[in-house]
C-alpha positions in Angstrom: 87.4 92.4 108.2 86.1 89.4 106.3 89.5 87.6 105.9 90.2 87.6 109.6 89.3 85.3 111.9 86.7 86.6 114.3 87.8 86.5 118.2 86.3 83.1 119.7 85.0 83.1 123.1 86.8 81.2 125.4 85.1 78.0 127.6 86.6 76.6 130.6 88.4 73.4 129.4 88.3 73.8 125.9 90.2 74.7 123.1 91.1 77.8 121.3 93.2 76.6 118.4 92.5 76.1 114.7 92.7 72.2 113.2 95.6 73.3 111.7 97.2 74.5 114.8 95.6 71.1 116.8 97.6 69.0 114.3 100.7 70.7 114.7 100.6 70.8 118.1 99.4 67.2 118.6 102.3 66.1 116.1 105.2 68.1 118.6 103.8 66.9 121.5 103.2 63.1 120.7 106.5 62.5 122.0 105.4 62.9 125.4 101.9 61.3 125.5 100.2 64.1 126.4 97.6 66.3 124.4 98.5 70.0 123.6 95.0 71.1 124.6 93.5 72.2 127.8 91.4 69.0 129.2 89.6 69.9 132.5 90.2 72.1 135.6 90.8 75.7 136.0 93.3 77.6 133.8 96.2 79.5 135.6 95.4 82.9 136.8 96.7 85.6 133.9 99.0 88.0 135.5 98.0 91.5 133.6 101.2 92.8 132.8 101.8 96.6 132.6 101.0 98.4 129.7 103.0 99.1 126.7 104.9 102.3 126.2 102.4 105.0 124.5 101.8 105.3 121.1 103.8 108.2 119.6 101.9 111.2 118.3 101.7 109.9 114.5 99.2 110.7 111.4 96.4 108.5 111.4 97.6 106.2 108.3 100.3 105.9 106.1 100.1 107.6 102.4 101.2 105.0 100.4 101.1 106.9 97.1 103.1 110.0 97.7 106.5 107.6 96.6 104.6 106.7 93.2 106.9 107.7 90.1 108.7 110.2 92.2 111.9 111.8 90.5 114.8 114.0 91.4 114.1 117.7 89.9 117.6 117.3 88.1 116.1 113.9 86.4 112.9 116.0 85.4 115.2 118.8 84.1 117.3 116.4 81.9 113.9 114.5 80.7 112.7 117.8 79.2 116.1 119.5 78.4 117.8 116.5 76.3 115.9 117.4 73.3 115.8 121.4 72.9 113.9 122.7 70.1 116.0 123.5 66.8 115.4 126.8 64.8 115.4 125.7 61.4 115.9 129.3 59.9 118.9 130.2 61.9 120.5 127.0 61.9 121.2 126.6 65.4 119.5 125.0 68.5 117.8 126.8 70.7 114.9 126.0 73.9 111.4 126.4 73.3 109.6 128.8 75.3 107.6 126.2 77.0 110.7 124.4 77.9 112.0 127.5 79.7 108.6 127.7 81.5 109.0 124.5 82.8 112.5 124.9 83.6 112.2 127.9 85.3 109.2 126.4 87.5 111.3 123.5 88.6 114.0 126.0 89.5 111.6 127.9 91.6 110.4 124.6 93.3 113.7 123.5 94.0 114.7 127.1 95.5 111.5 127.1 97.9 112.3 123.1 99.0 115.7 124.8 100.2 114.6 126.7 102.9 114.2 125.5 106.5 110.9 123.6 107.2 110.3 126.3 109.9 110.8 129.2 107.5 109.8 127.4 104.4 106.5 128.7 102.5 104.2 125.5 102.3 101.6 127.3 100.3 104.0 129.2 98.2 105.6 125.6 97.3 102.0 123.9 96.8 101.5 126.8 94.4 104.5 126.7 92.7 103.6 122.7 91.9 100.5 123.8 90.3 102.3 126.1 88.3 105.0 123.6 87.4 101.7 121.3 86.6 100.4 123.8 84.7 103.7 124.7 82.5 104.2 120.9 81.9 100.8 120.6 80.5 101.3 123.5 78.1 104.4 121.8 77.1 102.9 118.5 76.6 100.4 120.5 74.5 102.8 121.8 72.2 104.8 118.4 71.5 101.7 116.3 71.6 103.0 114.6 68.5 106.6 113.5 70.0 106.1 110.6 72.2 109.7 111.7 73.9 108.3 114.8 74.8 104.8 113.9 76.2 106.3 111.2 78.2 108.6 113.6 79.7 105.6 115.9 80.3 103.9 113.3 81.9 106.5 112.1 84.1 107.0 116.1 85.2 103.2 116.1 85.8 103.3 112.8 88.0 106.3 113.7 90.2 104.8 117.1 90.7 101.6 115.6 91.9 103.5 112.9 94.2 105.2 116.1 95.8 102.0 117.7 96.4 100.8 114.5 98.5 104.1 114.6 100.2 103.7 118.2 100.9 99.9 117.9 102.2 101.3 114.8 104.4 104.1 116.8 106.0 101.3 119.9 106.8 99.1 116.9 108.4 101.7 115.4 110.5 101.0 116.1 114.2 104.7 115.6 115.1 105.5 118.8 112.7 106.6 120.9 115.6 109.4 118.1 116.5 111.2 118.5 113.3 110.6 121.9 111.7 113.5 123.8 113.1 115.9 120.8 112.2 115.4 120.1 108.7 114.8 121.5 105.2 111.4 121.5 103.6 112.9 119.3 100.7 113.6 117.0 103.5 110.8 117.1 105.5 109.1 115.6 101.7 112.1 113.3 101.4 110.6 111.9 104.9 106.9 111.4 103.3 108.4 109.8 100.3 109.9 107.2 102.6 106.7 106.7 104.7 108.3 108.0 107.9 106.1 110.1 110.7 107.9 112.8 112.1 107.4 111.1 115.6 110.0 108.5 114.9 112.5 111.2 113.9 115.2 112.6 115.6 116.9 115.1 113.6 117.9 117.2 116.5 120.2 114.7 118.2 121.2 112.6 115.1 122.8 114.3 112.4 126.8 114.9 111.5 127.2 118.2 113.7 126.5 115.7 116.8 128.4 112.9 115.7 131.8 112.5 117.3 133.1 109.3 115.2 132.0 107.8 112.3 132.9 104.3 110.8 130.8 104.5 107.2 132.3 100.9 106.5 131.3 99.2 109.6 129.2 96.5 107.9 126.9 95.2 105.4 124.7 92.6 104.5 123.1 91.1 101.4 120.8 94.2 101.5 122.2 96.7 102.9 125.5 98.9 104.3 125.4 100.3 107.6 127.6 103.0 109.3 128.6 102.9 113.1 128.3 106.3 114.5 129.4 107.6 118.1 127.4 110.7 119.4 128.7 113.5 121.7 125.6 112.6 123.9 127.3 109.2 124.5 125.3 107.0 122.1 126.7 104.7 119.7 124.3 103.9 116.8 124.1 102.0 113.3 123.1 103.8 110.3 121.2 102.7 107.5 120.4 104.5 105.1 116.3 104.5 104.0 115.8 104.0 100.1 112.6 105.2 98.6 112.4 102.1 96.4 113.8 98.7 96.5 113.3 97.7 92.6 116.1 95.7 91.4 117.7 94.7 94.9 114.7 93.2 96.9 114.9 90.2 98.5 112.7 87.5 97.6 111.7 86.5 100.7 110.3 90.7 100.6 108.4 89.8 97.8 107.0 86.7 98.4 105.1 88.1 101.5 103.8 90.9 99.6 105.9 93.9 100.4 105.8 96.8 97.7 109.3 97.1 96.0 108.6 100.4 95.1 107.6 101.6 98.5 108.9 99.3 101.0 109.2 101.9 103.8 111.9 99.4 105.5 112.4 101.6 108.6 108.8 101.6 109.2 108.9 98.0 109.5 112.0 98.1 112.1 109.9 100.3 114.2 107.0 98.1 114.0 108.9 94.9 115.4 110.0 97.2 118.3 106.2 97.8 119.2 105.8 94.0 118.8 108.8 93.6 121.4 107.6 96.2 123.7 104.1 94.9 123.9 105.6 91.2 124.7 107.7 93.5 127.0 110.9 91.6 125.8 114.1 93.9 124.9 114.7 91.5 121.8 115.4 94.1 119.2 116.9 97.4 118.9 115.7 100.7 120.0 115.2 102.5 116.4 114.5 105.8 115.5 115.3 108.2 112.1 118.5 110.3 112.2 120.7 111.9 109.1 124.2 111.4 108.1 126.2 112.2 104.9 126.3 109.2 102.4 130.1 108.8 101.7 129.5 108.1 98.2 127.4 110.8 97.2 128.1 113.5 99.8 124.8 114.2 100.3 122.9 114.3 103.6 121.1 111.1 103.7 118.1 110.2 105.9 118.0 106.6 107.5 117.4 104.5 110.4 119.3 104.6 113.6 119.3 101.7 115.8 120.9 100.7 119.0 124.2 98.4 118.8 123.3 95.0 119.7 125.9 93.5 121.8 127.5 90.0 121.2 128.3 88.3 118.0 125.6 86.6 115.2 125.3 82.8 115.3 126.9 82.7 111.5 129.8 84.4 109.6 131.0 84.7 106.3 134.1 83.8 105.1 136.1 87.0 103.6 138.0 85.0 101.0 135.6 82.6 99.9 132.2 84.3 100.7 130.8 81.0 102.1 128.8 81.3 105.3 129.6 79.2 108.4 128.9 79.0 112.1 130.5 80.3 115.0 131.9 78.9 118.1 129.5 80.8 120.7 131.9 79.7 123.7 134.9 78.1 124.0 134.7 74.2 123.4 134.7 72.7 126.9 133.5 76.1 128.4 129.7 75.9 128.1 127.4 79.0 129.3 126.2 78.0 132.9 122.8 76.9 134.3 121.6 80.2 134.6 122.9 81.7 131.1 121.2 78.5 129.5 118.0 79.4 130.8 118.3 83.0 129.6 119.2 81.9 126.5 116.3 79.7 126.0 113.9 82.2 127.5 115.2 84.9 124.9 115.5 83.0 122.0 112.0 81.5 122.6 110.5 85.3 123.2 112.3 86.2 120.0 110.4 83.4 117.8 107.3 84.8 119.5 108.1 88.2 118.3 108.9 86.7 114.9 105.5 84.8 114.0 103.6 87.9 114.9 105.6 90.3 112.8 105.7 87.9 110.1 109.4 87.7 109.9 110.8 85.9 107.1 114.7 86.4 107.2 115.6 85.2 110.8 118.8 83.7 109.7 121.9 83.0 111.6 123.4 86.6 110.7 120.3 88.6 111.5 120.5 87.8 115.2 123.1 88.9 118.0 123.6 86.5 120.9 126.1 88.2 124.0 127.0 85.5 126.7 128.8 87.0 129.4 128.9 84.9 132.6 125.5 84.3 133.9 124.1 87.1 131.7 123.0 86.8 128.0 121.6 89.3 125.7 119.9 88.2 122.5 118.5 90.8 119.9 117.0 90.5 116.4 118.6 92.8 114.1 117.6 94.0 110.6 114.0 93.5 110.7 113.2 94.8 107.1 111.4 91.3 105.9 108.1 91.4 107.8 105.0 92.8 108.1 103.8 91.3 104.4 100.5 92.1 103.4 100.2 88.4 102.1 101.4 86.9 105.1 97.9 86.4 107.2 99.2 83.0 108.7 101.9 82.9 111.3 102.3 79.2 111.2 104.9 79.3 108.2 107.3 77.3 106.5 109.9 76.9 103.5 107.0 74.8 101.7 104.8 78.0 101.7 107.6 80.5 101.3 110.8 78.9 99.7 112.8 81.9 100.5 111.8 81.7 104.3 115.0 81.6 106.9 113.1 82.0 110.1 112.3 78.5 111.7 109.0 77.3 110.7 105.9 76.8 112.8 104.6 78.2 115.8 106.5 78.0 119.4 106.3 74.9 121.4 106.9 77.0 124.4 106.2 80.2 125.6 107.6 82.3 128.7 105.4 83.2 131.4 105.9 86.8 131.1 105.1 86.8 127.5 102.1 84.6 127.8 100.6 87.1 130.2 101.1 90.0 128.0 99.7 88.4 124.9 96.6 86.8 126.8 96.1 90.5 128.2 96.9 92.4 125.0 94.3 93.8 122.6 95.2 94.3 118.8 92.9 96.9 118.0 93.7 98.7 121.6 97.7 98.1 121.8 99.0 97.4 118.1 96.9 98.8 115.5 97.4 102.6 116.8 101.3 101.9 116.5 100.9 100.2 113.1 98.5 102.1 111.0 100.9 105.3 110.1 103.6 102.8 109.8 102.1 100.3 106.8 99.5 100.1 104.4 96.1 98.9 105.2 96.7 95.3 103.8 99.7 95.1 106.1 97.8 96.3 109.0 95.0 93.4 107.9 97.9 90.8 107.6 99.3 92.0 111.1 96.1 91.6 113.1 95.3 88.0 111.6 98.9 86.7 112.5 98.4 88.5 116.0 95.2 86.9 116.8 96.2 83.3 115.8 99.2 83.6 117.5 97.0 84.6 120.6 95.1 81.9 119.8 98.0 79.4 119.8 99.3 81.0 123.0 96.0 80.3 124.8 95.5 76.9 123.6 98.8 75.6 124.6 98.6 73.2 128.0 99.3 75.5 130.8 102.3 73.1 131.4 103.9 74.4 128.5 103.9 78.0 129.9 107.4 78.1 131.3 107.8 80.4 134.7 111.3 78.6 135.3 113.2 77.6 132.2 116.0 75.8 134.5 113.7 73.8 136.7 111.0 72.9 133.8 109.9 69.6 132.9 107.5 68.3 130.2 104.7 66.3 131.7 105.1 62.8 132.6 106.2 60.4 131.5 108.7 62.0 129.4 109.7 64.6 131.7 112.3 66.6 129.5 114.0 69.5 130.2 113.1 72.9 128.2 116.3 72.3 126.4 115.6 68.6 125.4 112.2 69.2 124.7 113.2 72.1 122.0 115.7 69.7 120.6 113.0 67.1 120.0 110.8 69.6 118.6 113.5 69.8 115.9 115.5 72.0 113.6 113.1 72.8 111.1 115.0 71.3 108.2 112.8 70.0 105.7 109.8 70.2 108.2 106.8 72.3 108.8 107.7 72.7 112.5 110.5 73.3 114.7 111.9 74.2 118.2 112.9 78.0 117.0 116.2 79.4 117.3 117.4 77.3 120.3 116.3 74.1 118.2 117.7 75.2 115.2 121.1 77.1 116.4 121.7 76.0 119.6 120.6 72.3 120.6 123.2 70.3 118.8 126.0 72.6 120.6 124.5 71.7 123.8 124.3 68.4 122.9 128.1 68.2 122.0 128.9 69.6 125.3 127.0 67.0 127.2 124.5 69.8 128.9 121.0 68.8 126.9 
């Protein structure tokens, strides 16, 4: 692929970073008087990490077109039915023969779609959609001088053709048997409208029949509302309905990186983010799958993304009266985390930084990750992973100068955990990520992900071995500075008004550590 850098061969003692990365790395590390690049001597041995989980049985690629101009059949019927033909001689309104034919075909399609997937007549539905297209064509020909009616007929044809594409995607999905007993044919088509692979759907486990407690007002953000559901098997999950389109509600950050508002596939972006976290060997994002839940407003069964509950609390909160965001106190003043907890916090925050540069995450503000500090134990979880994997973001070294709406800390991480380093260096995009991503996003989005991954891997490989951290408590930067990891990340900056930073720790925790006298 022409716009992605070819993987360079590594020379002993040489640099594997671009000119931009070298400039960035040198500026961050100039404070300690050491080059960021390998200078001489042997490289540290790479400990090959265990392979990531096997790739689910997904289709070979995403069918993006199935959501194009897809309308509900009620909307289609309304488009045809709002202007019935007038009988001038009889003086009363009646529906034309062509209108009745279209309406009858729509009704037949609805009837076939309502059957369970295992009992559904897929061939019959495909033929019925052809009959609907033909009927709409006759209706259009009958009313070719009426722009309203020809437009309505064109919408019927476009929707039916998109429905046929979705039906073909249902047939072709290799995990068809996993869902066929649990959803209707119409719901299967709705999955394909949203770009879902059946391998990522668990309608057998996660449905309202198996729900024991539901909180439909659990939470909401700028773009999404969520429900908390406790299931009979003991799982407590967060449900977020999956929209076909984000037109009119898409965040500017999503638009900036090229996410298609007409077919955003937000759930797939969360699944892809999990694939990256698993590749890094870090449980820093929720486990996710698709399930079903009744929409409390419409009363209709809704397909959506289910996420494991992240423990802890967000860094920022919103005042319920003023709507103003403010920082939380993450621990009681004067009672900071233990040294062990501090080390785990830095390790996990930095690992989330690495995941975010690979995924191209644009929206990691203080409300989009959770932190739980319980004694020596720490859990960091990146949530709401919708705004990532954009087709137009090929460079992971991004900042607000390039994307004004970006809330993720800018630049590349200046430190890397040894376990994450080993995973990245041992990994290969074509082998480890492309098979997982191909069915989740467009080809252009996969190409951009490949570019970000390769540049991130180059940056990791180009870091001096002394910036690969095996022990976050004992680590010190090279002489003469001899900074602790927390002091080093603070010195790298918050990222405000800059193109580099100390990542999430530098932005959200370094100042609090300094106030507590533990920096």
